[in-house]
N, C-alpha and C positions, 0 to 999 in steps of 0.2 A: 759276203763281200764286206770288207771293212775299209776304213780310211776314206779317201776321196772317191774311190770306186771308179776312177777314170778308165779302167780296163773292162768294166762291166757293160751291160747292155746299153746303158745310156751314157757311157763314158765319153765318147767322142762328141756327142751332141752337147753335153753339159761342160766339157772341158774348157771351152772358150770363156765361159763366165767363172771358171774355177768353182763350180757348184759341187758340193759334196753329194754323191749319189749312193753312198753306203747305206746299209740297212738302218742304222741308227738315225741318219738324216731323213730317210723316207718315213720312218716311224714318227719322228718329231713333226714332220710336215703333215702327216695324217692327224696327229694330235692337235696341231695348231688349227687345222681345218675344223675339227670337232669343237674346239674351244670357241672359235670365231662363230660357228653356227649357233652354239648355245647362247653366246652374247647377243647375236642378232635376233634369236627367238625371244629372248627376254625383252629386248628393246621393242619388238613388235607386239609385245603383250601375249605371246604364245607360250611363255614359260614363266614360272614363278620368279619373283624378285630374288636375286642372289644366285640364280641358276648359272649365269655366265661366269661369275667369279668362282663358284664352286667347281665347275667343270675345268676352267682354266687352271685352278690350283693343282689339280691332279693330272693334268695333261702334260706330263713331263716324261720324256723317253726313259730316263733313269728309273722310273717307277715300274717299268715293264720288262719282261723277259722275252726278247725276240724269238728265242728257241721255243718257248712255250706257245707264243702266238703262232709261230709257224706250224707247230704240231697241231694246234687247234684248228688251223686253217685247212688242214687236209680234208676235213669233212665237208667243207663248202667250196674249196678251190679258190678262196679269197680271204685275205687276212682281216678284212673289215668287220665281219660279224664277231670274230673272236676279240678284236680290239674294242668294239663297242661293249661287249660283255665285260671285258676286263676294266675298261674305263668306268663304266657304270658301277662296277663292284668296288672301285676305289673311293667313290663318293661317301662322305661321312653320313651317318644317320641323320644328323641335323640338316642335311641338304638333300633328303630323300626325294623331294619334288624335282630336283635338278635332273634326276635320271630320265625324265621324260623329254629333256632338252638334248639328250645325247643322240645324235644322228637323225633327229626328227626331220622328216621331209627330204632327207638326203638320198633316199633310195627305196627300193622295194615298193614301187608304185602299185596301187591297187589294180585289179583286173579291169579291162575295159568295160565289162558288164556291170561293174559296181559304180554307177554314175554319181551317186551321192558322195561316196568316198573320193572318187576322182575329182569332183568339183571342189570338195573341201581341200584336198591335197593341192590342187591348182591355186586356190585362194591363199593357202598357207605359204606355198612356194613364192607367190607374188609378194606377199608381205615380208617374207624372209629376204627376198632379193632387194626390196626397197630398203629394209633395215640395213642390210649389208652395204648397200650403196651409200647410205648416210654414214655408216661407220668408216668407210674407206675415204670419204670425201671431206 
């Protein structure tokens, strides 16, 4: 789907606000989310200084190939793992520490039996949410 995508799955729902629901817009929205998460992690002290800026600098849809991401997504049924790998791969060596800020705490929760990891993830998520609230306010 290209362009505004008003004929697509979300077309009627988003047409009222004239939102672009095309592939490129979805990709940029996912990248914007990853960049915001990296900035929040940095502000919360959970990622090295400069991580937010480094991720934000490479989180541009024109740096990615939707077709390649789609093909890579066939192994998981979800484009996010492929996007995370591609985004991390674009980070310069000078920002290697920023890789840990990509998608951290955003998914793949630990198993319920892993209480230490679960508690750590819950604490980190709480810190991320507080930092994101400060960023948006």
